[in-house]
PASEBA-1860 file (N, C-alpha, C; in nm, 3 decimals):
! residues 129
1> XXXXXXXX> 7.640/12.051/9.857/7.729/12.046/9.744/7.806/11.914/9.753 ~ 7.829/11.854/9.637/7.902/11.727/9.631/8.048/11.756/9.598 ~ 8.138/11.701/9.680/8.282/11.716/9.658/8.346/11.580/9.638 ~ 8.445/11.578/9.549/8.522/11.457/9.521/8.667/11.481/9.564 ~ 8.728/11.386/9.635/8.869/11.403/9.673/8.961/11.390/9.551 ~ 9.060/11.477/9.542/9.155/11.473/9.431/9.277/11.389/9.464 ~ 9.295/11.354/9.590/9.417/11.286/9.633/9.402/11.135/9.641 ~ 9.291/11.081/9.594/9.268/10.938/9.605/9.148/10.911/9.693
9> XXXXXXXX> 9.131/10.787/9.729/9.014/10.746/9.807/9.027/10.792/9.953 ~ 8.926/10.863/9.998/8.916/10.903/10.139/8.788/10.841/10.192 ~ 8.796/10.747/10.285/8.675/10.678/10.331/8.580/10.765/10.414 ~ 8.634/10.863/10.485/8.549/10.946/10.572/8.621/11.076/10.604 ~ 8.542/11.175/10.645/8.595/11.305/10.688/8.550/11.328/10.832 ~ 8.642/11.369/10.915/8.610/11.410/11.051/8.609/11.562/11.054 ~ 8.496/11.620/11.084/8.482/11.765/11.086/8.433/11.808/11.222 ~ 8.486/11.920/11.271/8.446/11.966/11.406/8.299/12.010/11.409
17> XXXXXXXX> 8.245/12.056/11.297/8.105/12.100/11.294/8.010/11.990/11.247 ~ 8.054/11.909/11.152/7.967/11.805/11.096/7.984/11.670/11.163 ~ 8.097/11.650/11.227/8.126/11.520/11.287/8.186/11.426/11.184 ~ 8.147/11.299/11.191/8.200/11.196/11.103/8.112/11.186/10.978 ~ 8.171/11.206/10.860/8.097/11.200/10.733/8.159/11.091/10.648 ~ 8.079/10.989/10.614/8.124/10.877/10.531/8.114/10.914/10.383 ~ 8.204/10.860/10.304/8.200/10.882/10.160/8.089/10.798/10.098 ~ 8.033/10.848/9.987/7.933/10.772/9.912/8.003/10.661/9.835
25> XXXXXXXX> 7.926/10.578/9.765/7.985/10.466/9.690/8.084/10.512/9.584 ~ 8.059/10.630/9.524/8.149/10.681/9.420/8.266/10.760/9.478 ~ 8.277/10.764/9.611/8.388/10.832/9.676/8.363/10.978/9.705 ~ 8.244/11.027/9.673/8.214/11.170/9.693/8.153/11.193/9.831 ~ 8.146/11.320/9.867/8.088/11.361/9.995/7.979/11.464/9.967 ~ 7.860/11.441/10.022/7.752/11.540/10.015/7.759/11.623/10.143 ~ 7.790/11.751/10.125/7.808/11.840/10.239/7.725/11.965/10.222 ~ 7.687/12.029/10.333/7.621/12.159/10.322/7.713/12.259/10.253
33> XXXXXXXX> 7.657/12.355/10.183/7.734/12.448/10.100/7.846/12.519/10.176 ~ 7.820/12.567/10.297/7.923/12.643/10.369/8.041/12.554/10.407 ~ 8.015/12.429/10.444/8.123/12.337/10.478/8.196/12.289/10.352 ~ 8.121/12.268/10.246/8.182/12.226/10.120/8.272/12.337/10.066 ~ 8.229/12.461/10.076/8.311/12.574/10.028/8.441/12.583/10.108 ~ 8.433/12.557/10.239/8.554/12.562/10.323/8.651/12.450/10.283 ~ 8.601/12.326/10.262/8.687/12.216/10.223/8.740/12.235/10.080 ~ 8.658/12.292/9.994/8.697/12.315/9.855/8.812/12.415/9.846
41> XXXXXXXX> 8.823/12.501/9.944/8.929/12.603/9.944/9.066/12.549/9.985 ~ 9.070/12.430/10.046/9.198/12.373/10.089/9.282/12.332/9.969 ~ 9.410/12.372/9.972/9.505/12.337/9.867/9.634/12.288/9.931 ~ 9.701/12.195/9.865/9.832/12.148/9.908/9.925/12.163/9.790 ~ 10.032/12.241/9.811/10.129/12.270/9.704/10.061/12.327/9.580 ~ 9.962/12.409/9.603/9.894/12.476/9.492/9.787/12.393/9.424 ~ 9.763/12.272/9.469/9.662/12.186/9.408/9.548/12.164/9.507 ~ 9.423/12.169/9.457/9.308/12.152/9.547/9.297/12.009/9.597
49> XXXXXXXX> 9.248/11.995/9.721/9.226/11.862/9.777/9.093/11.804/9.732 ~ 8.996/11.890/9.703/8.862/11.848/9.662/8.821/11.922/9.536 ~ 8.731/11.860/9.459/8.678/11.924/9.339/8.527/11.903/9.334 ~ 8.459/11.993/9.265/8.314/11.984/9.250/8.281/11.892/9.132 ~ 8.152/11.868/9.112/8.107/11.786/8.999/8.157/11.842/8.866 ~ 8.141/11.972/8.849/8.179/12.036/8.722/8.329/12.027/8.701 ~ 8.407/12.056/8.804/8.553/12.048/8.792/8.598/11.905/8.762 ~ 8.534/11.810/8.825/8.569/11.669/8.803/8.537/11.628/8.659
57> XXXXXXXX> 8.418/11.664/8.610/8.381/11.632/8.473/8.477/11.694/8.373 ~ 8.514/11.819/8.396/8.608/11.887/8.305/8.745/11.819/8.308 ~ 8.792/11.781/8.426/8.922/11.715/8.437/8.921/11.578/8.368 ~ 8.816/11.499/8.394/8.807/11.367/8.332/8.793/11.376/8.180 ~ 8.716/11.474/8.135/8.701/11.494/7.990/8.834/11.534/7.928 ~ 8.908/11.621/7.994/9.039/11.663/7.944/9.137/11.547/7.938 ~ 9.135/11.461/8.040/9.224/11.345/8.041/9.188/11.248/7.929 ~ 9.059/11.228/7.907/9.014/11.138/7.800/9.050/11.194/7.663
65> XXXXXXXX> 9.033/11.324/7.645/9.069/11.387/7.518/9.219/11.374/7.493 ~ 9.299/11.397/7.594/9.444/11.384/7.580/9.484/11.240/7.547 ~ 9.415/11.146/7.609/9.445/11.005/7.583/9.411/10.970/7.438 ~ 9.301/11.022/7.388/9.261/10.992/7.251/9.351/11.060/7.148 ~ 9.413/11.168/7.185/9.504/11.238/7.095/9.640/11.170/7.086 ~ 9.667/11.083/7.180/9.796/11.013/7.185/9.807/10.921/7.064 ~ 9.909/10.939/6.979/9.923/10.855/6.859/9.937/10.706/6.891 ~ 10.002/10.671/6.999/10.019/10.530/7.033/9.884/10.464/7.057
73> XXXXXXXX> 9.791/10.533/7.121/9.658/10.479/7.144/9.588/10.452/7.012 ~ 9.601/10.546/6.919/9.540/10.529/6.787/9.602/10.409/6.715 ~ 9.733/10.398/6.717/9.800/10.286/6.652/9.756/10.153/6.711 ~ 9.743/10.146/6.842/9.699/10.022/6.907/9.557/9.984/6.864 ~ 9.469/10.083/6.857/9.331/10.056/6.815/9.326/10.008/6.671 ~ 9.401/10.071/6.582/9.404/10.030/6.442/9.463/9.890/6.429 ~ 9.564/9.858/6.507/9.625/9.726/6.503/9.524/9.618/6.545 ~ 9.445/9.646/6.648/9.344/9.551/6.691/9.238/9.530/6.583
81> XXXXXXXX> 9.196/9.638/6.518/9.097/9.627/6.411/9.153/9.547/6.295 ~ 9.278/9.569/6.262/9.341/9.495/6.152/9.350/9.346/6.184 ~ 9.383/9.312/6.307/9.390/9.171/6.347/9.253/9.104/6.335 ~ 9.148/9.174/6.376/9.013/9.119/6.367/8.974/9.100/6.221 ~ 9.010/9.196/6.135/8.979/9.185/5.993/9.048/9.065/5.931 ~ 9.171/9.040/5.969/9.244/8.923/5.917/9.177/8.795/5.964 ~ 9.141/8.790/6.091/9.074/8.670/6.143/8.940/8.647/6.074 ~ 8.865/8.752/6.050/8.737/8.738/5.980/8.759/8.688/5.838
89> XXXXXXXX> 8.859/8.741/5.773/8.889/8.700/5.636/8.928/8.553/5.628 ~ 8.991/8.502/5.727/9.034/8.363/5.727/8.929/8.271/5.787 ~ 8.823/8.327/5.841/8.718/8.244/5.902/8.758/8.187/6.035 ~ 8.866/8.235/6.091/8.915/8.179/6.217/8.840/8.235/6.337 ~ 8.779/8.351/6.320/8.710/8.411/6.434/8.591/8.324/6.473 ~ 8.515/8.277/6.374/8.400/8.191/6.404/8.446/8.061/6.468 ~ 8.555/8.006/6.417/8.607/7.882/6.473/8.655/7.904/6.617 ~ 8.720/8.016/6.640/8.768/8.047/6.775/8.651/8.064/6.871
97> XXXXXXXX> 8.545/8.129/6.825/8.428/8.147/6.912/8.359/8.014/6.937 ~ 8.352/7.927/6.836/8.292/7.795/6.855/8.373/7.713/6.955 ~ 8.504/7.725/6.948/8.591/7.650/7.040/8.575/7.698/7.183 ~ 8.546/7.828/7.200/8.532/7.884/7.334/8.393/7.862/7.391 ~ 8.290/7.843/7.305/8.154/7.829/7.354/8.138/7.692/7.420 ~ 8.053/7.684/7.521/8.035/7.556/7.590/7.969/7.455/7.496 ~ 8.001/7.329/7.517/7.947/7.223/7.431/7.799/7.207/7.458 ~ 7.724/7.175/7.354/7.580/7.154/7.367/7.553/7.018/7.429
105> XXXXXXXX> 7.427/6.976/7.425/7.395/6.845/7.483/7.462/6.735/7.402 ~ 7.498/6.625/7.466/7.566/6.517/7.394/7.475/6.461/7.286 ~ 7.533/6.433/7.170/7.456/6.381/7.058/7.452/6.228/7.068 ~ 7.338/6.171/7.024/7.323/6.026/7.027/7.412/5.964/6.921 ~ 7.457/5.846/6.947/7.540/5.776/6.850/7.455/5.744/6.728 ~ 7.513/5.747/6.606/7.434/5.724/6.485/7.363/5.589/6.484 ~ 7.426/5.483/6.532/7.364/5.350/6.531/7.240/5.347/6.621 ~ 7.250/5.410/6.737/7.136/5.415/6.829/7.023/5.498/6.771
113> XXXXXXXX> 7.058/5.609/6.704/6.956/5.695/6.644/6.881/5.621/6.535 ~ 6.952/5.543/6.450/6.886/5.468/6.343/6.802/5.356/6.401 ~ 6.848/5.294/6.507/6.771/5.187/6.571/6.642/5.243/6.630 ~ 6.651/5.365/6.686/6.531/5.426/6.744/6.431/5.460/6.634 ~ 6.479/5.500/6.517/6.391/5.532/6.406/6.330/5.403/6.347 ~ 6.407/5.296/6.344/6.362/5.171/6.284/6.265/5.095/6.375 ~ 6.266/5.119/6.504/6.182/5.045/6.598/6.034/5.061/6.566 ~ 5.981/5.182/6.540/5.837/5.191/6.507/5.804/5.119/6.376
121> XXXXXXXX> 5.894/5.125/6.278/5.869/5.057/6.151/5.867/4.906/6.173 ~ 5.952/4.851/6.256/5.956/4.708/6.284/5.829/4.663/6.357 ~ 5.780/4.745/6.448/5.655/4.712/6.520/5.539/4.710/6.423 ~ 5.538/4.807/6.329/5.429/4.811/6.232/5.433/4.688/6.141 ~ 5.552/4.644/6.101/5.566/4.526/6.015/5.524/4.400/6.091 ~ 5.557/4.389/6.218/5.521/4.272/6.299/5.371/4.267/6.319 ~ 5.310/4.384/6.335/5.165/4.388/6.356/5.092/4.353/6.227 ~ 5.152/4.381/6.111/5.088/4.352/5.984/5.090/4.202/5.955
129> X> 5.180/4.124/6.012/5.189/3.978/5.989/5.078/3.915/6.058
END
């Protein structure tokens, strides 16, 4: 069974039966069912120290739902959309993106470009004489 710590990051668990158990990259612990059930039963001040996958998903979903119901979050999102709409209407967004994008290869000077174009024509005229 996979358990997630509720109290923050725990790098490892020292258990008398399992020994030293390192946390996975996501902070969870893969434990045999009997040991996981024992750790899952631990509570401090009425709150569990560990949660299962299902409990964690439900808690995170509940927190996200509560965050989305918060009127201030909605107002902030609408304000950002309104700012983008104003920038698009004024054409400033494209200009801002162009200013932020890296410069392309350096362009040749107009005089040099015309001279390069005229060189083959001059050679052809000299050869015709």
